[in-house]
C-alpha positions as a Python dict, from the first residue, in 0.01 Angstrom:
ca = {
    (1, 'M'): (0, 0, 0),
    (2, 'Q'): (134, 92, -346),
    (3, 'L'): (463, 258, -237),
    (4, 'E'): (555, -29, -89),
    (5, 'P'): (707, -188, -480),
    (6, 'I'): (845, 130, -526),
    (7, 'M'): (1024, 207, -231),
    (8, 'M'): (1192, -187, -251),
    (9, 'L'): (1307, -96, -604),
    (10, 'A'): (1506, 217, -454),
    (11, 'Q'): (1630, 31, -160),
    (12, 'S'): (1795, -227, -407),
    (13, 'T'): (1940, 16, -589),
    (14, 'G'): (2035, 164, -314),
    (15, 'D'): (1927, 541, -400),
    (16, 'S'): (1664, 682, -237),
    (17, 'T'): (1467, 1014, -358),
    (18, 'V'): (1686, 1209, -96),
    (19, 'E'): (1988, 1089, -134),
    (20, 'V'): (1894, 1153, -547),
    (21, 'M'): (1824, 1483, -513),
    (22, 'D'): (2152, 1551, -270),
    (23, 'R'): (2370, 1389, -587),
    (24, 'V'): (2210, 1617, -817),
    (25, 'L'): (2239, 1937, -581),
    (26, 'R'): (2612, 1857, -477),
    (27, 'D'): (2745, 1714, -781),
    (28, 'D'): (2662, 2018, -976),
    (29, 'V'): (2405, 1864, -1250),
    (30, 'L'): (2104, 2102, -1163),
    (31, 'I'): (2245, 2353, -1413),
    (32, 'P'): (2350, 2167, -1696),
    (33, 'T'): (1992, 1975, -1663),
    (34, 'F'): (1776, 2302, -1661),
    (35, 'V'): (2006, 2425, -1968),
    (36, 'F'): (1915, 2068, -2136),
    (37, 'V'): (1550, 2098, -2043),
    (38, 'G'): (1494, 2466, -2180),
    (39, 'I'): (1679, 2391, -2490),
    (40, 'V'): (1420, 2109, -2549),
    (41, 'L'): (1162, 2375, -2436),
    (42, 'V'): (1253, 2586, -2675),
    (43, 'V'): (1354, 2393, -2957),
    (44, 'G'): (962, 2199, -2899),
    (45, 'M'): (776, 2495, -2881),
    (46, 'N'): (926, 2608, -3235),
    (47, 'I'): (864, 2279, -3366),
    (48, 'I'): (499, 2288, -3299),
    (49, 'G'): (463, 2649, -3355),
    (50, 'G'): (552, 2580, -3709),
    (51, 'V'): (304, 2271, -3752),
    (52, 'L'): (55, 2484, -3613),
    (53, 'K'): (143, 2783, -3883),
    (54, 'R'): (134, 2542, -4188),
    (55, 'V'): (-195, 2393, -4117),
    (56, 'A'): (-318, 2755, -4100),
    (57, 'K'): (-161, 2834, -4392),
    (58, 'E'): (-312, 2516, -4562),
    (59, 'R'): (-671, 2594, -4425),
    (60, 'T'): (-681, 2936, -4584),
    (61, 'R'): (-558, 2776, -4894),
    (62, 'R'): (-823, 2544, -4849),
    (63, 'E'): (-1134, 2855, -4772),
    (64, 'I'): (-988, 3070, -5048),
    (65, 'A'): (-1017, 2719, -5311),
    (66, 'A'): (-1380, 2711, -5188),
    (67, 'F'): (-1459, 3105, -5265),
    (68, 'I'): (-1294, 3052, -5606),
    (69, 'A'): (-1537, 2750, -5636),
    (70, 'E'): (-1807, 2916, -5541),
    (71, 'G'): (-1799, 3137, -5780),
    (72, 'S'): (-1776, 3462, -5482),
    (73, 'M'): (-1448, 3487, -5577),
    (74, 'T'): (-1258, 3552, -5910),
    (75, 'P'): (-884, 3338, -5923),
    (76, 'E'): (-700, 3626, -5998),
    (77, 'Q'): (-836, 3736, -5684),
    (78, 'G'): (-752, 3435, -5484),
    (79, 'E'): (-375, 3392, -5615),
    (80, 'R'): (-357, 3761, -5499),
    (81, 'L'): (-453, 3660, -5159),
    (82, 'M'): (-202, 3337, -5159),
    (83, 'R'): (113, 3581, -5242),
    (84, 'A'): (-18, 3869, -5013),
    (85, 'G'): (64, 3556, -4770),
    (86, 'E'): (392, 3477, -4884),
    (87, 'S'): (732, 3596, -4724),
    (88, 'S'): (954, 3781, -4960),
    (89, 'K'): (1279, 3570, -4876),
    (90, 'T'): (1565, 3630, -5215),
    (91, 'S'): (1793, 3343, -5201),
}
């Protein structure tokens, strides 16, 4: 059976799943764990969102460059389109 090595490992360390859950619930570790997992999820989602945004911006730049290269758009129109997508941050 596949569970035997896992159970032997749990018995050798002296912890079973029930004991671990009891310890987590009893030692007030559950709320900090949820906070930590929440922070990790938010940070991860922000990172993934930023990457997707950069990929989309680069794809748009390439498409504008292709339109300019085939002659269906002037370089000035392409430049205007690229500037329209920029945020107006003043530093």
